[in-house]
Biopython code that builds the backbone (N, CA, C, O; Angstrom):
import numpy as np
from Bio.PDB.StructureBuilder import StructureBuilder

atoms = [
    (1, "MET", "N", (113.149, 145.421, 65.605)),
    (1, "MET", "CA", (113.153, 144.784, 64.177)),
    (1, "MET", "C", (112.207, 143.555, 64.113)),
    (1, "MET", "O", (112.273, 142.581, 64.864)),
    (2, "SER", "N", (111.250, 143.757, 63.032)),
    (2, "SER", "CA", (110.465, 142.565, 62.797)),
    (2, "SER", "C", (111.302, 141.268, 62.784)),
    (2, "SER", "O", (112.526, 141.200, 62.677)),
    (3, "GLN", "N", (110.267, 140.071, 62.935)),
    (3, "GLN", "CA", (110.743, 138.982, 63.050)),
    (3, "GLN", "C", (111.169, 138.414, 61.360)),
    (3, "GLN", "O", (110.302, 138.436, 60.486)),
    (4, "LEU", "N", (112.220, 138.051, 61.143)),
    (4, "LEU", "CA", (112.416, 137.435, 60.189)),
    (4, "LEU", "C", (112.148, 135.941, 59.784)),
    (4, "LEU", "O", (112.199, 135.078, 60.660)),
    (5, "LYS", "N", (111.899, 135.654, 58.647)),
    (5, "LYS", "CA", (111.837, 134.136, 58.519)),
    (5, "LYS", "C", (112.790, 133.525, 57.931)),
    (5, "LYS", "O", (113.051, 133.770, 56.753)),
    (6, "ILE", "N", (113.382, 132.747, 58.554)),
    (6, "ILE", "CA", (114.410, 131.894, 57.903)),
    (6, "ILE", "C", (114.203, 131.238, 56.487)),
    (6, "ILE", "O", (113.428, 130.284, 56.560)),
    (7, "TYR", "N", (114.521, 131.400, 55.640)),
    (7, "TYR", "CA", (114.327, 130.816, 54.326)),
    (7, "TYR", "C", (114.991, 129.587, 54.133)),
    (7, "TYR", "O", (114.546, 128.488, 53.802)),
    (8, "LYS", "N", (116.352, 130.039, 54.448)),
    (8, "LYS", "CA", (116.841, 128.429, 54.272)),
    (8, "LYS", "C", (118.402, 128.763, 55.373)),
    (8, "LYS", "O", (118.909, 129.867, 55.574)),
    (9, "GLU", "N", (118.818, 127.560, 55.870)),
    (9, "GLU", "CA", (120.087, 127.663, 56.695)),
    (9, "GLU", "C", (121.015, 126.519, 55.941)),
    (9, "GLU", "O", (120.767, 125.323, 55.786)),
    (10, "LEU", "N", (122.040, 127.202, 55.571)),
    (10, "LEU", "CA", (123.505, 126.863, 55.092)),
    (10, "LEU", "C", (124.612, 126.621, 56.331)),
    (10, "LEU", "O", (125.158, 127.528, 56.959)),
    (11, "ASP", "N", (124.805, 125.240, 56.523)),
    (11, "ASP", "CA", (125.989, 125.194, 57.357)),
    (11, "ASP", "C", (127.399, 124.735, 56.135)),
    (11, "ASP", "O", (127.563, 123.730, 55.443)),
    (12, "LEU", "N", (128.159, 125.904, 56.293)),
    (12, "LEU", "CA", (129.417, 125.894, 55.456)),
    (12, "LEU", "C", (130.479, 125.960, 56.304)),
    (12, "LEU", "O", (131.407, 126.671, 55.918)),
    (13, "THR", "N", (130.615, 125.340, 57.496)),
    (13, "THR", "CA", (131.253, 125.136, 58.254)),
    (13, "THR", "C", (132.849, 123.998, 57.554)),
    (13, "THR", "O", (133.992, 124.143, 57.987)),
    (14, "SER", "N", (132.540, 123.196, 56.695)),
    (14, "SER", "CA", (133.507, 122.404, 56.149)),
    (14, "SER", "C", (133.884, 122.774, 54.595)),
    (14, "SER", "O", (134.455, 122.065, 53.767)),
    (15, "SER", "N", (133.366, 124.158, 54.459)),
    (15, "SER", "CA", (134.274, 124.474, 53.427)),
    (15, "SER", "C", (134.621, 126.061, 53.544)),
    (15, "SER", "O", (133.964, 126.781, 54.296)),
    (16, "SER", "N", (135.585, 126.512, 52.832)),
    (16, "SER", "CA", (136.448, 127.422, 52.861)),
    (16, "SER", "C", (136.569, 128.198, 51.053)),
    (16, "SER", "O", (136.113, 127.810, 49.977)),
    (17, "CYS", "N", (137.256, 129.202, 51.372)),
    (17, "CYS", "CA", (137.783, 130.024, 50.170)),
    (17, "CYS", "C", (136.440, 130.063, 49.326)),
    (17, "CYS", "O", (135.425, 130.349, 49.961)),
    (18, "ALA", "N", (136.331, 129.844, 48.147)),
    (18, "ALA", "CA", (135.111, 130.349, 47.473)),
    (18, "ALA", "C", (133.859, 129.498, 47.426)),
    (18, "ALA", "O", (132.775, 129.857, 46.966)),
    (19, "GLY", "N", (134.210, 128.082, 48.070)),
    (19, "GLY", "CA", (133.115, 127.541, 48.478)),
    (19, "GLY", "C", (131.792, 127.947, 48.645)),
    (19, "GLY", "O", (130.828, 127.815, 47.890)),
    (20, "PRO", "N", (131.898, 128.515, 49.859)),
    (20, "PRO", "CA", (130.579, 129.175, 50.696)),
    (20, "PRO", "C", (130.043, 130.334, 49.580)),
    (20, "PRO", "O", (128.840, 130.350, 49.320)),
    (21, "ILE", "N", (130.722, 131.057, 49.092)),
    (21, "ILE", "CA", (130.187, 132.159, 48.307)),
    (21, "ILE", "C", (129.316, 131.809, 47.190)),
    (21, "ILE", "O", (128.266, 132.386, 46.903)),
    (22, "GLY", "N", (129.954, 130.594, 46.448)),
    (22, "GLY", "CA", (129.346, 130.223, 45.365)),
    (22, "GLY", "C", (127.855, 129.151, 45.853)),
    (22, "GLY", "O", (126.973, 128.844, 45.051)),
    (23, "GLU", "N", (127.877, 128.792, 47.094)),
    (23, "GLU", "CA", (126.762, 128.181, 47.567)),
    (23, "GLU", "C", (125.820, 129.338, 48.028)),
    (23, "GLU", "O", (124.620, 129.312, 47.755)),
    (24, "LEU", "N", (126.208, 130.023, 48.503)),
    (24, "LEU", "CA", (125.246, 131.301, 49.203)),
    (24, "LEU", "C", (124.569, 132.606, 47.982)),
    (24, "LEU", "O", (123.592, 133.345, 48.100)),
    (25, "SER", "N", (125.355, 132.493, 47.098)),
    (25, "SER", "CA", (124.892, 133.253, 45.750)),
    (25, "SER", "C", (123.593, 132.836, 45.265)),
    (25, "SER", "O", (122.664, 133.643, 45.236)),
    (26, "GLY", "N", (123.444, 131.527, 44.846)),
    (26, "GLY", "CA", (122.341, 131.237, 44.786)),
    (26, "GLY", "C", (121.395, 131.220, 45.437)),
    (26, "GLY", "O", (120.308, 131.168, 44.862)),
    (27, "VAL", "N", (121.446, 131.252, 46.679)),
    (27, "VAL", "CA", (120.275, 131.153, 47.626)),
    (27, "VAL", "C", (119.876, 132.445, 48.152)),
    (27, "VAL", "O", (118.931, 132.745, 48.882)),
    (28, "LEU", "N", (121.010, 133.314, 47.505)),
    (28, "LEU", "CA", (120.341, 134.579, 48.228)),
    (28, "LEU", "C", (119.437, 135.147, 47.039)),
    (28, "LEU", "O", (118.447, 135.800, 47.367)),
    (29, "GLU", "N", (119.661, 134.979, 45.895)),
    (29, "GLU", "CA", (118.717, 135.341, 44.817)),
    (29, "GLU", "C", (117.294, 134.852, 44.978)),
    (29, "GLU", "O", (116.414, 135.406, 44.319)),
    (30, "GLU", "N", (117.024, 133.956, 45.720)),
    (30, "GLU", "CA", (115.709, 133.155, 46.061)),
    (30, "GLU", "C", (114.830, 134.293, 47.151)),
    (30, "GLU", "O", (113.660, 134.609, 46.934)),
    (31, "ILE", "N", (115.667, 134.834, 48.372)),
    (31, "ILE", "CA", (114.796, 135.274, 49.271)),
    (31, "ILE", "C", (113.873, 136.759, 48.614)),
    (31, "ILE", "O", (114.014, 137.608, 47.734)),
    (32, "ARG", "N", (113.088, 136.462, 49.476)),
    (32, "ARG", "CA", (112.111, 137.799, 49.002)),
    (32, "ARG", "C", (112.337, 138.585, 50.484)),
    (32, "ARG", "O", (112.946, 138.087, 51.430)),
    (33, "GLU", "N", (111.749, 139.845, 50.476)),
    (33, "GLU", "CA", (111.673, 140.624, 51.621)),
    (33, "GLU", "C", (110.950, 140.026, 52.910)),
    (33, "GLU", "O", (109.781, 139.646, 52.979)),
    (34, "GLY", "N", (111.799, 140.031, 53.795)),
    (34, "GLY", "CA", (111.253, 139.593, 55.284)),
    (34, "GLY", "C", (111.662, 138.449, 55.587)),
    (34, "GLY", "O", (111.412, 137.967, 56.692)),
    (35, "GLU", "N", (112.533, 137.654, 54.441)),
    (35, "GLU", "CA", (113.385, 136.431, 54.362)),
    (35, "GLU", "C", (114.539, 136.818, 54.713)),
    (35, "GLU", "O", (114.928, 137.984, 54.644)),
    (36, "ALA", "N", (115.345, 135.627, 55.223)),
    (36, "ALA", "CA", (116.875, 135.720, 55.969)),
    (36, "ALA", "C", (117.435, 134.379, 55.319)),
    (36, "ALA", "O", (116.712, 133.466, 54.921)),
    (37, "VAL", "N", (118.543, 134.386, 55.278)),
    (37, "VAL", "CA", (119.405, 132.917, 55.054)),
    (37, "VAL", "C", (120.303, 133.125, 56.302)),
    (37, "VAL", "O", (120.913, 134.147, 56.617)),
    (38, "LYS", "N", (120.248, 131.918, 56.951)),
    (38, "LYS", "CA", (121.168, 131.759, 58.098)),
    (38, "LYS", "C", (122.624, 130.994, 57.658)),
    (38, "LYS", "O", (122.784, 129.910, 57.096)),
    (39, "VAL", "N", (123.286, 131.656, 57.976)),
    (39, "VAL", "CA", (124.820, 130.857, 57.433)),
    (39, "VAL", "C", (125.550, 130.692, 58.636)),
    (39, "VAL", "O", (125.633, 131.517, 59.546)),
    (40, "ILE", "N", (126.176, 129.346, 58.568)),
    (40, "ILE", "CA", (127.015, 129.254, 59.694)),
    (40, "ILE", "C", (128.337, 128.731, 58.906)),
    (40, "ILE", "O", (128.427, 127.902, 58.000)),
    (41, "LEU", "N", (129.409, 129.565, 59.618)),
    (41, "LEU", "CA", (130.970, 129.529, 59.224)),
    (41, "LEU", "C", (131.879, 128.960, 59.999)),
    (41, "LEU", "O", (131.611, 128.974, 61.201)),
    (42, "GLY", "N", (132.660, 128.571, 59.747)),
    (42, "GLY", "CA", (134.005, 127.454, 60.766)),
    (42, "GLY", "C", (134.910, 128.325, 60.977)),
    (42, "GLY", "O", (135.619, 128.135, 61.965)),
    (43, "ASP", "N", (135.168, 129.553, 60.115)),
    (43, "ASP", "CA", (136.385, 130.352, 60.628)),
    (43, "ASP", "C", (136.019, 131.865, 60.197)),
    (43, "ASP", "O", (135.145, 132.200, 59.397)),
    (44, "GLU", "N", (136.867, 132.664, 60.893)),
    (44, "GLU", "CA", (136.685, 134.063, 60.724)),
    (44, "GLU", "C", (137.084, 134.665, 59.263)),
    (44, "GLU", "O", (136.448, 135.581, 58.742)),
    (45, "ALA", "N", (138.089, 134.108, 58.731)),
    (45, "ALA", "CA", (138.410, 134.587, 57.306)),
    (45, "ALA", "C", (137.343, 134.278, 56.188)),
    (45, "ALA", "O", (137.121, 135.006, 55.220)),
    (46, "THR", "N", (136.775, 133.192, 56.446)),
    (46, "THR", "CA", (135.455, 132.846, 55.542)),
    (46, "THR", "C", (134.451, 133.862, 55.753)),
    (46, "THR", "O", (133.759, 134.218, 54.800)),
    (47, "LYS", "N", (134.265, 134.473, 57.143)),
    (47, "LYS", "CA", (133.362, 135.252, 57.580)),
    (47, "LYS", "C", (133.493, 136.820, 56.939)),
    (47, "LYS", "O", (132.621, 137.590, 56.538)),
    (48, "LYS", "N", (134.774, 136.934, 57.008)),
    (48, "LYS", "CA", (135.067, 138.064, 56.318)),
    (48, "LYS", "C", (134.741, 138.204, 54.913)),
    (48, "LYS", "O", (134.072, 139.151, 54.500)),
    (49, "ASP", "N", (135.241, 137.196, 54.094)),
    (49, "ASP", "CA", (134.786, 136.931, 52.505)),
    (49, "ASP", "C", (133.496, 137.190, 52.466)),
    (49, "ASP", "O", (133.126, 137.927, 51.552)),
    (50, "VAL", "N", (132.474, 136.669, 53.423)),
    (50, "VAL", "CA", (131.064, 136.152, 52.967)),
    (50, "VAL", "C", (130.631, 138.054, 53.215)),
    (50, "VAL", "O", (130.245, 138.764, 52.286)),
    (51, "GLU", "N", (130.795, 138.472, 54.447)),
    (51, "GLU", "CA", (130.490, 139.562, 54.798)),
    (51, "GLU", "C", (130.979, 140.863, 53.521)),
    (51, "GLU", "O", (130.235, 141.806, 53.251)),
    (52, "ALA", "N", (132.025, 140.700, 53.019)),
    (52, "ALA", "CA", (132.089, 141.629, 52.058)),
    (52, "ALA", "C", (131.427, 141.335, 50.579)),
    (52, "ALA", "O", (131.072, 142.232, 49.814)),
    (53, "PHE", "N", (131.330, 140.021, 50.325)),
    (53, "PHE", "CA", (130.458, 139.543, 49.010)),
    (53, "PHE", "C", (128.841, 140.113, 49.318)),
    (53, "PHE", "O", (128.133, 140.617, 48.446)),
    (54, "VAL", "N", (128.417, 139.906, 50.811)),
    (54, "VAL", "CA", (126.938, 140.279, 50.666)),
    (54, "VAL", "C", (127.181, 141.849, 50.481)),
    (54, "VAL", "O", (126.546, 142.409, 49.587)),
    (55, "LYS", "N", (127.904, 142.460, 51.129)),
    (55, "LYS", "CA", (127.887, 144.015, 50.972)),
    (55, "LYS", "C", (127.892, 144.308, 49.492)),
    (55, "LYS", "O", (126.898, 144.924, 49.105)),
    (56, "LYS", "N", (128.654, 144.049, 48.722)),
    (56, "LYS", "CA", (129.094, 143.887, 47.422)),
    (56, "LYS", "C", (127.680, 143.854, 46.508)),
    (56, "LYS", "O", (127.267, 144.622, 45.640)),
    (57, "LYS", "N", (127.184, 142.758, 47.025)),
    (57, "LYS", "CA", (125.757, 142.186, 46.122)),
    (57, "LYS", "C", (124.439, 143.071, 46.622)),
    (57, "LYS", "O", (123.306, 142.835, 46.202)),
    (58, "GLY", "N", (124.718, 144.030, 47.492)),
    (58, "GLY", "CA", (123.471, 144.749, 47.795)),
    (58, "GLY", "C", (122.734, 144.258, 49.138)),
    (58, "GLY", "O", (121.895, 144.983, 49.673)),
    (59, "TYR", "N", (123.139, 142.775, 49.757)),
    (59, "TYR", "CA", (122.416, 142.276, 50.819)),
    (59, "TYR", "C", (122.958, 143.109, 52.180)),
    (59, "TYR", "O", (123.779, 144.014, 52.328)),
    (60, "LYS", "N", (122.135, 142.393, 53.055)),
    (60, "LYS", "CA", (122.751, 143.149, 54.537)),
    (60, "LYS", "C", (122.435, 142.168, 55.276)),
    (60, "LYS", "O", (121.461, 141.421, 55.182)),
    (61, "ILE", "N", (123.629, 142.177, 56.337)),
    (61, "ILE", "CA", (123.851, 141.344, 57.507)),
    (61, "ILE", "C", (122.904, 141.972, 58.534)),
    (61, "ILE", "O", (123.214, 143.018, 59.104)),
    (62, "ALA", "N", (121.707, 141.315, 58.780)),
    (62, "ALA", "CA", (120.940, 141.714, 59.884)),
    (62, "ALA", "C", (121.411, 140.901, 61.316)),
    (62, "ALA", "O", (120.879, 141.223, 62.379)),
    (63, "GLN", "N", (122.146, 140.136, 61.279)),
    (63, "GLN", "CA", (122.586, 139.703, 62.654)),
    (63, "GLN", "C", (124.046, 138.933, 62.504)),
    (63, "GLN", "O", (124.248, 138.179, 61.551)),
    (64, "SER", "N", (124.976, 139.165, 63.449)),
    (64, "SER", "CA", (126.105, 138.692, 63.416)),
    (64, "SER", "C", (126.431, 137.975, 64.691)),
    (64, "SER", "O", (126.674, 138.670, 65.677)),
    (65, "THR", "N", (126.468, 136.542, 64.803)),
    (65, "THR", "CA", (126.961, 136.042, 66.324)),
    (65, "THR", "C", (127.832, 134.796, 66.192)),
    (65, "THR", "O", (127.954, 134.061, 65.213)),
    (66, "GLN", "N", (128.441, 134.715, 67.455)),
    (66, "GLN", "CA", (129.300, 133.695, 67.427)),
    (66, "GLN", "C", (129.078, 132.483, 68.418)),
    (66, "GLN", "O", (129.180, 132.681, 69.628)),
    (67, "GLU", "N", (128.778, 131.239, 67.922)),
    (67, "GLU", "CA", (128.312, 130.014, 68.639)),
    (67, "GLU", "C", (129.549, 129.134, 69.078)),
    (67, "GLU", "O", (129.831, 128.269, 68.248)),
    (68, "GLY", "N", (130.276, 129.165, 70.105)),
    (68, "GLY", "CA", (131.529, 128.328, 70.164)),
    (68, "GLY", "C", (132.818, 128.652, 69.234)),
    (68, "GLY", "O", (133.543, 129.577, 69.599)),
    (69, "LYS", "N", (133.091, 128.056, 68.242)),
    (69, "LYS", "CA", (133.930, 128.476, 67.291)),
    (69, "LYS", "C", (133.072, 128.902, 65.814)),
    (69, "LYS", "O", (133.562, 129.671, 64.987)),
    (70, "ASN", "N", (132.089, 128.434, 65.701)),
    (70, "ASN", "CA", (131.345, 128.923, 64.573)),
    (70, "ASN", "C", (130.844, 130.724, 64.609)),
    (70, "ASN", "O", (130.765, 131.497, 65.564)),
    (71, "PHE", "N", (130.625, 130.888, 63.420)),
    (71, "PHE", "CA", (129.930, 132.217, 63.425)),
    (71, "PHE", "C", (128.818, 132.121, 62.538)),
    (71, "PHE", "O", (128.849, 131.542, 61.452)),
    (72, "VAL", "N", (127.651, 132.815, 63.123)),
    (72, "VAL", "CA", (126.421, 132.660, 62.550)),
    (72, "VAL", "C", (125.811, 133.971, 62.013)),
    (72, "VAL", "O", (125.350, 134.814, 62.783)),
    (73, "LEU", "N", (125.819, 134.122, 60.691)),
    (73, "LEU", "CA", (124.960, 135.515, 59.976)),
    (73, "LEU", "C", (123.768, 135.079, 59.469)),
    (73, "LEU", "O", (123.532, 134.027, 58.876)),
    (74, "LEU", "N", (122.750, 136.335, 59.866)),
    (74, "LEU", "CA", (121.602, 136.371, 58.889)),
    (74, "LEU", "C", (121.542, 137.032, 58.208)),
    (74, "LEU", "O", (121.641, 138.191, 58.610)),
    (75, "ILE", "N", (121.371, 136.851, 56.929)),
    (75, "ILE", "CA", (121.392, 137.986, 55.770)),
    (75, "ILE", "C", (120.128, 138.043, 55.068)),
    (75, "ILE", "O", (119.498, 136.999, 54.896)),
    (76, "THR", "N", (119.615, 139.337, 54.572)),
    (76, "THR", "CA", (118.678, 139.643, 54.361)),
    (76, "THR", "C", (119.010, 140.650, 52.966)),
    (76, "THR", "O", (120.134, 140.957, 52.570)),
    (77, "LYS", "N", (117.818, 141.020, 52.415)),
    (77, "LYS", "CA", (117.935, 141.587, 51.003)),
    (77, "LYS", "C", (117.834, 143.010, 51.807)),
    (77, "LYS", "O", (117.174, 143.198, 52.829)),
    (78, "GLY", "N", (118.657, 143.990, 51.100)),
    (78, "GLY", "CA", (119.359, 145.258, 51.280)),
    (78, "GLY", "C", (118.134, 146.380, 51.490)),
    (78, "GLY", "O", (118.407, 147.567, 51.669)),
]
sb = StructureBuilder()
sb.init_structure("model")
sb.init_model(0)
sb.init_chain("A")
sb.init_seg("    ")
for serial, (resi, resn, name, xyz) in enumerate(atoms, 1):
    if name == "N":
        sb.init_residue(resn, " ", resi, " ")
    sb.init_atom(name, np.array(xyz, "f"), 0.0, 1.0, " ", f" {name:<3s}", serial, name[0])
structure = sb.get_structure()
């Protein structure tokens, strides 16, 4: 996989429900090909919500890892 440029990093560990998706939505519209948004989430339910939202909007999760109790997603254009 070619090296992705991190366009923006969003630490959304303190928000849940619709909060992260609202923040993420605006940022995703700004990324270009070869760029990714790094999202840090604090719980698995929010991670599942974000993954579903990303797929629905036609973006792709390039990487999904867990760091301690947080989940880290790299989201790119589909």
